C-alpha positions in Angstrom: -31.5 174.3 72.3 -29.4 172.6 69.6 -26.4 174.5 68.4 -25.8 175.3 64.7 -23.3 172.5 64.6 -25.9 170.1 65.9 -28.5 171.3 63.4 -26.0 170.9 60.5 -25.1 167.4 61.7 -28.8 166.5 61.9 -29.5 167.9 58.5 -26.5 166.1 57.1 -27.7 162.8 58.6 -31.2 163.3 57.1 -29.7 164.1 53.7 -27.5 161.1 53.8 -30.5 158.9 54.8 -32.5 160.3 51.9 -29.8 159.6 49.5 -29.5 156.0 50.7 -33.3 155.6 50.2 -33.1 157.1 46.7 -30.2 154.9 45.8 -32.2 151.8 46.9 -35.1 152.8 44.6 -33.2 154.1 41.6 -29.8 152.7 40.6 -28.1 152.6 37.2 -31.3 153.9 35.5 -33.5 151.3 37.3 -36.2 151.5 39.9 -37.4 148.7 42.2 -41.1 148.0 42.4 -42.2 145.0 44.3 -38.9 143.2 44.2 -38.5 143.6 40.4 -36.2 146.1 38.7 -37.8 148.5 36.2 -35.8 150.5 33.7 -36.2 154.2 33.7 -34.7 154.7 30.3 -36.8 153.8 27.3 -33.9 153.0 24.9 -32.2 150.7 27.4 -35.4 148.8 28.0 -36.2 148.6 24.3 -32.7 147.2 23.5 -33.0 144.6 26.3 -36.4 143.5 25.0 -35.0 143.2 21.5 -31.9 141.3 22.7 -33.9 138.9 24.9 -36.9 138.6 22.5 -39.4 139.6 25.1 -42.5 141.8 25.4 -41.9 145.3 26.8 -44.3 146.4 29.6 -44.5 150.2 29.9 -45.9 152.1 32.9 -46.5 155.7 32.1 -47.0 157.7 35.3 -48.3 161.2 35.7 -46.4 163.0 38.4 -49.3 165.5 38.8 -51.4 162.6 40.2 -48.9 161.1 42.7 -51.6 159.4 44.8 -52.7 157.4 41.7 -49.2 156.7 40.6 -48.0 155.5 44.0 -51.2 153.5 44.6 -50.9 151.7 41.3 -47.2 151.0 41.9 -47.5 149.9 45.5 -50.9 148.1 45.5 -50.9 146.6 42.1 -47.5 146.3 40.4 -45.8 145.4 43.6 -48.2 142.6 44.4 -46.7 139.2 44.7 -49.7 137.9 42.6 -48.2 139.7 39.6 -44.5 139.0 40.3 -44.3 135.9 38.0 -46.2 137.5 35.2 -44.3 140.7 35.2 -41.0 138.8 35.5 -41.6 137.5 32.0 -41.5 141.0 30.6 -38.9 143.7 30.3 -40.3 146.5 32.4 -39.9 150.3 32.1 -41.5 153.1 34.1 -41.6 156.5 32.3 -43.2 159.9 32.9 -46.3 160.6 30.7 -44.6 163.7 29.2 -41.3 162.0 28.4 -39.4 163.5 25.5 -36.8 161.0 24.1 -33.4 162.5 23.3 -32.1 162.4 19.8 -31.0 158.9 18.8 -29.0 158.4 15.7 -30.9 160.2 12.9 -34.1 160.4 15.0 -34.6 163.9 16.4 -35.9 164.4 20.0 -39.6 163.4 20.2 -42.4 163.1 22.7 -43.1 159.4 23.1 -46.8 160.0 23.6 -46.9 161.9 20.3 -45.8 158.9 18.3 -48.6 157.3 16.4 -47.8 153.9 18.1 -49.1 155.3 21.4 -52.2 157.1 20.0 -54.6 154.9 22.0 -53.0 156.0 25.3 -54.5 159.4 24.6 -51.7 161.1 26.6 -52.9 159.5 29.8 -51.2 157.8 32.7 -51.5 154.0 32.2 -49.9 150.9 30.8 -48.8 149.6 27.4 -47.2 146.6 25.9 -44.8 146.3 22.9 -44.1 143.1 21.1 -40.4 142.6 20.6 -40.3 138.8 20.5 -40.4 138.1 16.8 -42.7 138.7 13.8 -44.6 135.4 14.0 -47.7 137.3 15.1 -47.1 140.1 12.6 -46.7 142.6 15.4 -43.0 143.0 15.9 -42.0 146.4 17.1 -45.7 147.5 17.6 -47.7 148.6 20.6 -50.1 145.7 21.2 -51.8 147.0 24.3 -52.7 150.5 25.3 -54.6 151.2 28.5 -54.8 154.8 29.5 -56.3 155.2 33.0 -59.4 157.2 33.7 -58.1 160.4 35.4 -57.9 160.0 39.1 -58.1 156.2 38.9 -56.0 153.2 37.9 -56.5 149.6 36.9 -57.2 147.0 39.6 -54.8 144.1 40.2 -57.2 141.7 38.4 -57.5 144.0 35.3 -53.7 144.3 35.1 -53.4 140.5 35.4 -55.7 140.2 32.4 -53.5 142.6 30.3 -50.4 140.6 31.3 -52.0 137.4 30.2 -53.4 138.4 26.8 -52.3 136.4 23.7 -50.0 138.0 21.1 -52.2 139.9 18.6 -52.7 143.5 17.4 -53.6 146.3 19.7 -57.3 146.3 18.6 -57.6 142.5 18.8 -56.1 142.4 22.3 -58.4 145.3 23.4 -61.5 143.3 22.5 -60.2 140.1 24.1 -59.5 142.2 27.2 -63.0 143.5 27.2 -64.4 139.9 27.0 -62.1 138.7 29.7 -63.0 141.5 32.2 -66.7 141.1 31.7 -68.2 140.3 35.1 -69.9 137.1 33.8 -66.5 135.6 32.8 -67.5 134.5 29.2 -65.5 131.5 28.1 -64.9 132.1 24.3 -61.3 133.3 24.9 -60.3 130.3 27.1 -59.5 128.3 23.9 -56.7 128.9 21.4 -56.5 132.1 19.4 -56.3 131.5 15.6 -54.4 133.7 13.2 -56.8 133.0 10.3 -59.8 133.8 12.4 -58.1 137.0 13.6 -57.6 138.0 10.0 -61.2 137.3 9.1 -62.5 139.3 12.0 -60.2 142.2 11.0 -61.5 142.1 7.4 -65.2 142.0 8.4 -64.8 144.7 10.9 -63.1 146.9 8.2 -66.1 146.2 5.9 -68.6 147.3 8.6 -66.6 150.4 9.5 -66.2 151.4 5.8 -70.0 151.1 5.3 -70.9 152.3 8.8 -73.2 149.3 9.0 -73.2 146.4 11.4 -74.3 143.0 10.1 -73.2 139.7 8.6 -73.1 140.5 4.9 -71.6 137.7 2.8 -71.8 135.3 5.7 -73.0 132.4 3.7 -70.0 132.5 1.4 -67.6 133.1 4.3 -69.2 130.3 6.3 -68.6 127.8 3.6 -65.0 128.9 3.2 -64.4 128.6 6.9 -66.0 125.2 7.5 -64.0 123.9 4.5 -60.8 125.2 6.2 -61.7 123.9 9.7 -62.9 120.4 8.8 -65.0 118.8 11.4 -65.7 122.1 13.2 -68.6 124.5 13.1 -68.0 128.2 12.8 -70.1 131.1 14.2 -69.8 134.8 13.9 -70.9 137.7 16.1 -70.9 141.4 15.2 -71.6 144.6 17.1 -71.2 148.4 17.0 -70.5 150.8 19.8 -72.4 154.0 20.6 -69.6 156.1 19.3 -67.0 158.6 20.6 -65.3 156.1 22.9 -61.7 155.3 23.4 -60.4 151.9 22.2 -61.0 150.1 25.5 -64.3 151.8 26.2 -65.5 151.0 22.6 -64.5 147.4 23.0 -66.4 147.1 26.3 -69.4 148.7 24.7 -69.4 146.1 21.9 -69.2 143.3 24.5 -72.2 144.9 26.3 -74.1 144.9 23.0 -73.5 141.2 22.6 -74.7 140.6 26.1 -78.1 142.0 25.1 -78.6 139.4 22.3 -79.0 135.8 23.5 -77.8 134.4 20.2 -74.6 136.5 20.2 -73.9 136.0 23.8 -74.1 132.2 23.3 -71.1 132.6 21.0 -69.2 135.0 23.3 -69.8 133.0 26.4 -69.5 129.6 25.0 -66.6 127.1 25.0 -64.8 127.0 21.6 -61.9 125.2 20.0 -60.5 128.3 18.3 -61.4 132.0 18.3 -60.6 135.4 16.8 -61.7 138.9 17.7 -61.1 142.4 16.3 -62.7 145.8 16.1 -62.2 148.8 13.7 -63.0 152.5 14.2 -65.4 154.0 11.6 -65.3 157.6 10.4 -68.3 158.3 12.6 -66.4 157.5 15.8 -68.1 154.2 16.3 -66.3 150.9 16.8 -67.3 147.9 14.7 -66.5 144.5 16.3 -66.4 141.0 15.0 -65.9 137.6 16.8 -65.5 134.2 15.1 -65.6 130.9 16.9 -64.8 127.4 15.7 -66.6 124.9 17.8 -67.1 121.1 17.9 -70.1 119.8 16.1 
């Protein structure tokens, strides 16, 4: 039977080994996931993204669901298939319930309570902040928010779609995401995103949400203005409304599903275009109102 000295020596060795493992995963406020270093401090990650003019990718993990957290980190984020895409971002991993310490004149605050992260709905998941520049009008804003369904996480393919989305607002990217993950792989977002079309889809979605009515009111006038702007191209519009009561991503998927039920609308969503824009707006009823605009060759 081992002596007390032998037990103490064994326990000391195990503790030393555990410390080495911990140090290999978390050093200087960083954690290694799949060969890439991830910050574990929000302010440090934010400052680096600002300094390097990059997008900031945030992984919020819920330690009460360790099987989901570890599965997503090991099976998805650590995948070699995502290495190149993730390397273009500044990366940070944070607990869902993180409370940021006081910073300058800003008092301590729960990050998830900040309005920028409202579409996360306090869930484990991933988000993206645009800290490149203000050319897309989104500087300093959360432009993707994907809270995971409890007990589940995004697949590798779905995460790859998030990482490859064009720079736009959080609602615009949500609808583009919903189009790109549709099982029939519609082609409308394979072309170039257009700032003016994005703005027009935003305005029309706002109108529908304000009136709680889906449709193409004023299309004739808007059509003439658009074809005058995009000389030599034709322009088409699609509109949809969700069932109501959904999260941002679920509402976006619901609107894409609605378009799939209409051959005319689906022709626009699935077709090949030169330019496109998408957006959706939440109405007071809890329904999402979505618009898509496509400039195509005549």
